C-alpha positions, 0 to 999 in steps of 0.5 A, a space after each residue: 500500500 502507498 501512503 498519500 506522501 508517496 502518491 505525487 512522486 509515483 504519479 510523475 514517475 509513472 507519467 515519465 516512464 510512460 513518456 519514454 514510450 510514447 510521443 510527447 504530444 500525446 500529453 499535450 491534451 487537456 484534463 477538465 478536472 485540472 481547472 478546478 485544482 488550479 483554481 484552488 491552487 490560485 485561490 490560496 495564493 490569492 487568500 495568502 497575498 490578502 494575509 500579507 497585505 493586511 499584516 503589512 498595513 497592520 504594522 505600518 499604522 502600529 508603527 507609524 503611530 507608535 514610532 512617534 510616541 515612544 524612544 530608544 530602542 522601542 522607537 527603533 523597533 516600530 520604525 523598523 516594523 514600519 519599513 519592513 512592511 512598506 516592503 511587504 505591502 507592495 510584495 502582497 499587492 503585486 503577488 495578489 495582482 498575479 494571482 488574480 491574472 492567472 487562468 486556471 487551465 486544463 494543460 496536464 504539464 503546465 499544471 505540474 509546472 506551476 504546482 512544483 514552482 509554488 512549492 519551491 518558491 516557499 521553501 526558498 522563501 522559508 530559507 530566507 526567512 531563517 536568515 531574516 530571523 538570524 540576522 535580527 538575532 545577530 543585530 540585537 546582540 550586537 546592539 547590546 554589546 555596542 548599547 545601541 538602543 537603534 540596533 537593539 530595536 531593528 533586531 527585535 523588529 526583524 526577529 518578529 517579521 522574519 518569525 511571521 514570514 516563516 510561520 506564513 511560508 510554512 503554512 502556505 506551504 502546507 496548504 499547497 503540498 497537501 493540495 498537491 496530493 490530490 493531483 493522483 486522483 485527478 489523473 487516475 485515468 489519462 486519455 493518450 492521444 488522438 486515437 483514444 489510447 487510455 493508460 490506467 495509472 494503477 493508484 486506486 490503493 493509495 491511502 
């Protein structure tokens, strides 16, 4: 029996193995069910960018107000929150715009490519988030050694923002990765070529 985590890899293996013996253009057809699959992926991205944008706006308002009412490292903390989330807001806005322009297609290879790219981007972002947290910890520690309130405040802010982004990217990756496990069921049976020749992918026993 195959577990769910291996079914996605099995699907890739079987399709690629079959492609060795069949012309590549036999896979160029569309699969209607993939439209709903792709629409769900796009919806995840839209909602994710809305969450990121909401976090950015909230931090900018909080940071803008608090920075004018505090001093020292607390002021620096709120200033960095404002600066950092100005960038987050641009990223969220652009990401949401891209998601709204994305069309849920029915092409098998395009679907596979889009799904894999999304997961790779999120994993790469998660690695950057860890680097942000490490950088914030270093900046905070350096501020403590040099008695620099600005460094301490900036460091604390970067740690907070990095932790949020790491959580955000981890949750987004989990949603997308679990969604990808639906692909084997969607393409459990693929019609190959104009002659109507069918290949049954034996994934019925997947649990």
